[in-house]
C-alpha positions, -999 to 999 in steps of 0.1 A, spaced: 673 39 -211 699 58 -192 697 87 -168 715 110 -193 687 103 -218 661 117 -193 682 147 -185 686 155 -222 649 150 -229 639 172 -200 663 200 -211 650 200 -247 613 197 -235 617 227 -213 638 249 -237 621 237 -269 654 246 -285 683 222 -290 711 248 -289 698 263 -257 693 228 -241 729 218 -251 742 250 -235 722 243 -204 737 208 -201 772 220 -210 775 196 -239 777 199 -277 745 199 -297 754 167 -316 756 144 -286 723 159 -274 706 151 -307 721 116 -306 707 111 -270 672 121 -281 674 99 -311 685 69 -289 656 76 -265 630 78 -293 643 45 -308 641 28 -275 605 41 -268 595 35 -304 579 69 -307 588 104 -319 591 128 -290 598 161 -309 589 176 -341 619 196 -352 620 222 -381 645 249 -390 624 274 -371 610 255 -341 610 225 -319 578 212 -303 567 182 -283 546 155 -300 516 141 -280 538 112 -270 565 136 -259 540 155 -237 527 123 -221 563 112 -215 571 146 -200 544 142 -174 563 112 -159 598 128 -158 595 150 -127 583 119 -107 613 99 -119 637 126 -108 618 130 -75 621 93 -68 659 93 -76 664 123 -53 645 106 -25 666 75 -30 697 97 -26 683 113 5 673 79 19 709 66 15 722 98 32 697 93 60 709 58 66 745 70 66 736 96 93 722 69 115 685 70 108 666 37 104 637 51 84 623 82 67 588 97 69 580 121 40 555 148 48 541 172 23 529 207 34 504 227 13 480 257 16 500 277 40 489 256 70 490 271 105 527 272 116 522 268 154 514 231 155 542 216 135 572 226 156 557 210 187 547 178 168 581 174 151 600 181 183 580 154 201 585 129 173 622 136 172 624 131 210 604 98 210 615 84 176 651 97 171 658 68 146 632 82 122 641 111 99 611 134 90 615 152 57 592 181 48 582 191 13 564 224 6 543 218 -25 510 230 -41 479 210 -31 476 193 -65 512 182 -63 507 168 -28 477 148 -39 495 134 -69 526 127 -48 505 108 -23 491 86 -51 525 81 -66 541 72 -32 564 102 -32 549 113 2 537 92 31 512 119 43 505 156 40 490 185 58 465 208 40 436 230 46 416 213 18 388 190 29 385 172 -4 413 153 -22 394 129 -45 392 91 -46 420 71 -29 429 98 -3 418 98 33 413 133 47 410 137 85 407 170 105 436 174 129 435 209 143 416 242 141 427 278 143 406 309 149 402 332 119 412 366 129 417 401 115 452 415 108 448 453 113 473 481 107 482 502 137 459 532 141 432 518 119 396 528 128 384 492 134 408 490 164 380 508 183 364 473 185 379 447 208 361 421 187 354 433 152 321 425 135 328 408 101 304 433 84 326 461 97 357 444 83 340 442 49 336 480 48 374 482 41 397 467 15 410 433 25 438 411 14 432 373 10 452 342 1 455 333 -36 436 301 -43 464 291 -67 490 291 -39 469 282 -8 438 266 -22 424 251 10 429 282 31 413 305 4 384 281 0 376 281 38 378 319 41 357 324 9 330 301 24 329 323 55 327 355 35 299 341 13 276 340 43 277 379 45 253 401 26 281 426 18 304 418 -11 340 420 1 363 446 -14 394 425 -22 424 447 -26 447 418 -35 452 381 -33 487 370 -23 506 337 -24 522 340 11 511 353 45 544 373 47 532 394 18 497 397 34 512 410 66 534 434 47 504 449 30 486 452 63 516 468 80 517 493 51 481 503 59 469 492 25 443 467 36 430 445 64 440 408 63 420 377 72 442 348 84 446 323 112 456 338 145 489 319 145 498 333 111 493 368 124 512 360 156 541 346 136 543 378 115 576 396 114 560 428 103 558 457 128 525 476 131 502 446 127 476 440 154 455 408 157 419 412 165 393 385 169 360 386 151 328 393 170 303 365 178 311 329 174 347 329 160 350 312 126 375 283 127 400 273 100 406 235 99 439 218 89 436 182 76 459 152 74 459 136 40 472 101 32 466 72 8 436 50 15 457 20 24 472 4 55 497 29 69 533 19 74 544 13 110 563 47 109 532 66 96 509 48 122 532 60 150 532 95 136 494 96 135 491 82 170 515 109 183 495 136 165 463 123 180 477 120 215 492 155 216 457 169 213 444 151 244 474 147 266 499 175 259 493 207 280 515 227 256 494 218 225 476 250 214 442 253 232 425 264 200 431 230 184 415 210 213 382 205 196 381 167 195 388 168 158 413 140 161 391 115 179 378 100 146 411 99 128 414 67 108 443 43 110 
């Protein structure tokens, strides 16, 4: 099986049209058909059902397709690993990011790791939560950050920091009369929340907080990014509920951050990794993450909750 066979298969599987797939690959249709036939002969299965009107994947083809992105990802990581070695790095740590995690912690963590372990390259991958979990199982990532507290069997989930849930308020909105806004007051107005399909863990945590209220929230829109959330807030279309750091990092003008009244709800970010002995590089990364909470005066105060004390190595 050659790499060209996989490229040809993926193009046909995604286009479900041999002519379009050949055009996409910049080859003639006959060598494309020949490559697919060679692949089917090697695998001993039929991958496509082809008629004069349509092309569709067989069950075997669908199952084979599930593995192709992982193959390409491994090859890409192999290329990057070679480049990393060429650039003087002695190792690589692959970290997945999901759920729109709080942005304020990572720069300090990555800067400290770069300062203390300059020979280790840290590569970040922004992926949906389900892809992060699958990638951890498939050894595409060494660890990941998410706001989901459940990842299924074989994945260790540890809380690593917390961020206060706050209200993003348009300038000149009536709720700005409150220095600390009661949540029931927030729910009197349309609100914009994260879309569970894009930031599952964040949306799950916020929804749990909202379910404790008697009033049903008036959800104006669910969005995939916090940039869009802040844009809608800035336009005066809704209030937003997000971590304080997300609001502080907003580039939109006319957005005011206000804390909630009473005991402030906290959003938790988790470190995910395979349930196995961590590599030396990953163990050092986890140790640095843990020590920053207890020893670093620049580590955000809202994260100093002792969440890392029970982190598992």
